[in-house]
C-alpha positions in Angstrom: -31.2 -6.0 -33.3 -30.3 -9.5 -32.1 -26.6 -8.7 -32.2 -27.2 -5.6 -30.0 -29.1 -7.7 -27.4 -26.4 -10.3 -27.4 -23.7 -7.6 -26.9 -25.7 -5.9 -24.1 -26.2 -9.2 -22.2 -22.6 -10.2 -22.7 -21.4 -6.8 -21.4 -23.6 -7.1 -18.3 -22.4 -10.6 -17.4 -18.8 -9.6 -18.2 -19.1 -6.6 -15.8 -20.5 -8.9 -13.1 -17.6 -11.3 -13.4 -14.9 -8.6 -13.6 -16.4 -6.6 -10.7 -16.5 -9.8 -8.6 -20.3 -9.9 -8.3 -20.0 -13.3 -9.8 -16.9 -14.9 -8.3 -14.5 -17.2 -10.1 -15.9 -20.7 -10.0 -19.5 -19.5 -9.2 -22.4 -20.6 -11.3 -24.0 -18.0 -13.6 -27.8 -17.4 -13.5 -29.6 -20.1 -15.5 -30.7 -19.5 -19.1 -34.4 -19.2 -17.9 -33.4 -16.6 -15.3 -31.5 -14.6 -17.9 -34.3 -14.8 -20.3 -36.7 -13.5 -17.7 -34.4 -10.9 -16.3 -33.4 -9.4 -19.7 -36.5 -10.1 -21.7 -34.5 -11.8 -24.5 -34.7 -15.1 -26.3 -32.8 -18.3 -25.5 -30.8 -17.8 -28.7 -29.6 -14.4 -27.4 -28.6 -15.9 -24.1 -26.7 -18.7 -25.7 -24.9 -16.3 -28.1 -23.9 -14.1 -25.2 -22.5 -17.1 -23.3 -20.6 -18.3 -26.4 -19.0 -14.8 -26.6 -17.9 -15.0 -23.0 -16.5 -18.5 -23.5 -14.4 -17.2 -26.4 -13.1 -14.4 -24.1 -12.1 -17.0 -21.5 -14.5 -15.7 -18.9 -17.0 -18.5 -18.8 -17.0 -22.3 -19.0 -20.3 -24.1 -19.9 -20.9 -27.7 -19.0 -23.9 -29.4 -20.7 -26.6 -30.2 -18.1 -24.9 -28.2 -15.4 -24.8 -24.6 -16.5 -22.1 -21.9 -17.0 -19.4 -21.0 -14.5 -17.2 -17.9 -14.2 -13.5 -18.4 -14.8 -10.6 -16.0 -13.9 -11.5 -12.4 -14.7 -9.0 -10.0 -16.3 -7.1 -8.3 -13.5 -7.9 -4.8 -14.7 -11.3 -5.3 -16.4 -12.2 -5.8 -20.1 -9.7 -3.1 -21.2 -6.1 -3.9 -20.4 -4.0 -1.4 -18.5 -1.3 0.5 -20.5 1.6 -1.7 -21.2 -0.2 -4.9 -20.6 -1.9 -7.4 -22.9 -5.5 -8.7 -22.5 -5.8 -12.5 -22.1 -9.1 -13.5 -23.6 -8.8 -16.5 -25.9 -7.8 -20.0 -25.2 -4.7 -19.5 -27.4 -3.7 -16.4 -25.4 -4.0 -18.4 -22.1 -1.7 -21.0 -23.5 0.7 -18.4 -24.6 0.6 -16.9 -21.1 1.5 -20.3 -19.7 4.4 -20.6 -22.1 5.7 -17.2 -21.1 5.3 -18.1 -17.4 7.4 -21.3 -17.9 10.2 -19.3 -19.3 10.1 -16.5 -16.6 9.1 -18.4 -13.5 11.5 -21.3 -14.0 14.4 -18.9 -13.7 12.7 -17.0 -10.9 12.5 -20.2 -8.8 16.2 -20.9 -9.3 17.0 -17.3 -8.2 14.7 -17.6 -5.2 16.5 -20.7 -4.1 19.8 -18.7 -4.2 18.7 -15.3 -2.9 15.7 -15.6 -0.6 15.6 -14.0 2.8 14.0 -15.7 5.8 11.2 -13.1 5.6 10.6 -13.9 1.9 10.7 -17.7 2.6 8.1 -17.2 5.4 5.8 -15.3 3.0 6.1 -18.1 0.4 5.2 -20.7 3.1 2.3 -18.6 4.2 0.9 -18.4 0.7 1.4 -22.2 0.3 -0.6 -22.8 3.5 -3.4 -20.5 2.3 -3.5 -22.4 -0.9 -3.8 -25.7 0.9 -6.6 -24.3 3.0 -8.5 -23.1 -0.1 -9.6 -26.6 -1.2 -13.2 -26.5 -2.5 -13.3 -22.7 -2.9 -12.1 -21.8 -6.4 -12.1 -18.0 -5.8 -9.8 -18.3 -2.7 -7.8 -21.0 -4.5 -6.9 -18.7 -7.4 -6.0 -15.8 -5.1 -3.7 -18.0 -2.9 -2.2 -19.6 -6.1 -1.3 -16.2 -7.4 0.1 -15.1 -4.0 2.4 -18.1 -3.9 3.8 -17.4 -7.4 4.2 -13.7 -6.5 6.0 -14.7 -3.3 8.5 -16.8 -5.3 9.1 -13.9 -7.6 9.7 -11.6 -4.6 12.2 -14.1 -3.2 14.5 -13.7 -6.2 15.6 -10.4 -4.8 15.1 -8.9 -8.3 12.3 -6.4 -8.4 11.7 -6.9 -12.1 10.4 -10.4 -11.5 8.0 -9.1 -8.8 6.9 -6.3 -11.1 6.3 -8.8 -13.9 4.2 -11.2 -11.9 2.3 -8.4 -10.2 1.5 -6.8 -13.6 0.1 -10.1 -14.9 -2.3 -10.3 -11.9 -4.6 -13.1 -11.1 -5.5 -13.5 -14.8 -2.3 -15.6 -15.1 -3.9 -18.3 -12.9 -6.0 -20.3 -15.4 -8.8 -22.4 -13.8 -9.2 -25.6 -15.9 -12.7 -27.0 -16.4 -12.4 -30.0 -14.0 -11.6 -27.6 -11.1 -15.0 -26.0 -11.7 -17.4 -28.6 -13.1 -16.1 -32.1 -12.3 -18.9 -34.5 -11.4 -16.4 -36.7 -9.5 -15.6 -35.0 -6.2 -12.7 -37.5 -5.6 -11.2 -36.7 -9.0 -11.5 -33.0 -8.4 -9.8 -33.4 -5.0 -7.1 -35.4 -6.6 -6.4 -32.7 -9.1 -6.2 -30.1 -6.4 -3.9 -32.3 -4.3 -1.6 -32.7 -7.3 -1.2 -28.9 -7.5 -0.6 -28.7 -3.8 2.2 -31.3 -4.2 3.7 -29.3 -7.0 3.7 -26.1 -5.0 5.1 -27.9 -2.0 8.0 -29.3 -4.2 8.8 -25.8 -5.4 8.8 -24.4 -1.9 10.9 -27.2 -0.5 13.6 -26.8 -3.1 13.7 -23.0 -2.5 13.9 -23.5 1.2 16.8 -26.0 0.7 18.6 -23.5 -1.5 18.7 -26.0 -4.4 18.4 -23.8 -7.5 18.4 -26.7 -10.0 15.6 -28.6 -8.2 13.6 -25.4 -7.7 13.8 -24.6 -11.4 12.8 -28.2 -12.3 9.9 -28.2 -9.9 8.6 -24.9 -11.3 8.9 -26.1 -14.9 7.1 -29.3 -14.1 4.3 -27.5 -12.3 3.7 -25.0 -15.1 4.0 -27.7 -17.8 1.5 -29.7 -15.9 -0.8 -26.7 -15.6 -0.7 -26.3 -19.4 -1.6 -29.9 -19.8 -4.4 -29.7 -17.2 -5.8 -26.7 -19.0 -5.8 -28.4 -22.4 -7.2 -31.6 -20.9 -4.2 -33.7 -22.0 -3.2 -34.8 -18.5 -5.3 -36.6 -15.9 -4.1 -34.4 -13.0 
């Protein structure tokens, strides 16, 4: 019986996150609120949150509560031909895949971009810079920047690949959501802005080698930020 209650509560919260009722970066209802709302025990609530953590949908910080992470782009069930990204291991595998694909995409974008495509990438970069302090907007703008780089390759297969991955490819590390140090959180965000700006500048200058290096550095840093092995 307890397992069914846990599954029901996890399913309800999962649907709220996937449907956008609870936005990425937004705090989930407190344990006491969930206990009252669903008429379940604290053990059931914590089990449900643990399940959502394992799926990569929720991050819990002791003393602060639970926060929504990036939801899957097409809901709990992946679309045909795509793979669900649920566990921490799968998110790291996603970043490894992106390093391979997007490094070459950045080089091609430097060689092949049109003025219209370059303008789109610059617009996405500006939107990302303006999204500071709002994780939901930040993830959308982050994704749009990477999609704009893919489009600038002139090769539709890169665009299709990034579009198919969707916003689930943008992994929000814990410090971006629950850092107690506002200055530290801002520093992390500014580091990502610097990395995106370096990618854009190299593409705009037509420097394929620098664009590839900047993208590889950015995504490698993203991987380290996610695992907590880098300060920024």
